[in-house]
C-alpha positions in Angstrom: 5.8 -21.1 -4.0 4.4 -18.8 -1.3 7.9 -18.2 0.1 9.2 -17.1 -3.3 6.3 -14.7 -3.8 6.7 -13.4 -0.2 10.4 -12.8 -0.7 9.7 -11.1 -4.1 7.0 -9.0 -2.4 9.4 -7.8 0.3 12.2 -7.0 -2.2 9.8 -5.0 -4.3 8.5 -3.1 -1.3 12.0 -2.1 -0.3 12.8 -1.1 -3.9 9.6 0.9 -4.2 10.4 2.8 -1.1 13.9 3.7 -2.3 12.8 4.7 -5.8 9.9 6.9 -4.5 12.3 8.6 -2.0 14.9 9.3 -4.7 12.4 11.2 -6.9 12.1 14.9 -6.5 8.7 16.3 -5.7 6.8 18.7 -8.0 6.4 22.2 -6.5 7.9 21.1 -3.2 8.9 24.6 -2.1 7.4 26.6 0.7 4.8 28.3 -1.5 3.3 24.9 -2.4 2.8 24.1 1.3 0.4 27.1 1.6 -1.5 26.4 -1.7 0.5 28.7 -4.0 1.1 27.0 -7.3 2.7 29.9 -9.1 2.9 29.3 -12.8 2.6 25.5 -12.6 -0.3 23.7 -14.1 -2.7 21.7 -11.9 -0.8 18.4 -12.3 2.7 19.7 -12.9 4.5 20.1 -16.2 4.4 17.4 -18.9 7.8 15.9 -19.1 9.2 12.7 -20.6 9.2 9.7 -18.3 12.6 9.3 -16.6 14.1 6.0 -15.6 13.0 6.6 -12.0 9.3 7.0 -13.0 9.4 3.9 -15.2 11.0 1.9 -12.3 8.3 3.3 -9.9 5.6 2.2 -12.3 6.9 -1.3 -12.8 7.6 -1.7 -9.1 4.1 -0.6 -8.3 2.6 -3.1 -10.8 4.7 -6.0 -9.4 3.7 -4.9 -5.9 0.0 -5.0 -6.7 0.3 -8.4 -8.5 2.2 -10.0 -5.6 -0.3 -8.5 -3.1 -3.3 -9.9 -5.0 -1.5 -13.3 -5.4 -0.7 -13.6 -1.7 -4.2 -12.6 -0.6 -5.9 -15.0 -3.0 -3.6 -17.8 -1.9 -4.3 -17.1 1.7 -8.0 -17.0 1.2 -7.9 -20.4 -0.6 -5.7 -21.9 2.2 -8.0 -20.9 5.0 -9.6 -23.9 6.6 -12.8 -22.7 8.2 -13.9 -20.1 5.6 -16.1 -18.6 8.3 -15.6 -15.9 10.9 -12.4 -15.2 12.7 -14.3 -15.1 16.0 -16.0 -18.5 15.7 -13.7 -20.2 18.2 -13.9 -17.5 20.9 -16.4 -17.4 23.8 -18.2 -14.2 24.6 -17.9 -12.6 28.0 -20.9 -12.7 30.2 -23.0 -9.5 30.0 -23.1 -7.4 33.2 -26.3 -5.6 33.7 -26.5 -2.3 35.4 -27.8 -2.4 39.0 -31.5 -1.6 39.4 -32.6 1.4 41.4 
């Protein structure tokens, strides 16, 4: 089960990267780099959702669900339930020479 969720998570990650990179940015010209918005509104123009934005939304939702599922499963599988540093020994403390 974990292997299936991990493989799905990796595939969704790759798909999400590709879909985000395919989208064109809003106000991505040189003026936007220096704070000039021109005639654009604060959050860009209101347009209908394209296929890429819908794919990005669904990929992000699936990414979040697989991330939460994997983290919950890992937390339940942990044996100790305590600190990560429980099995390590601390180094001896070196004191500064006295004058």
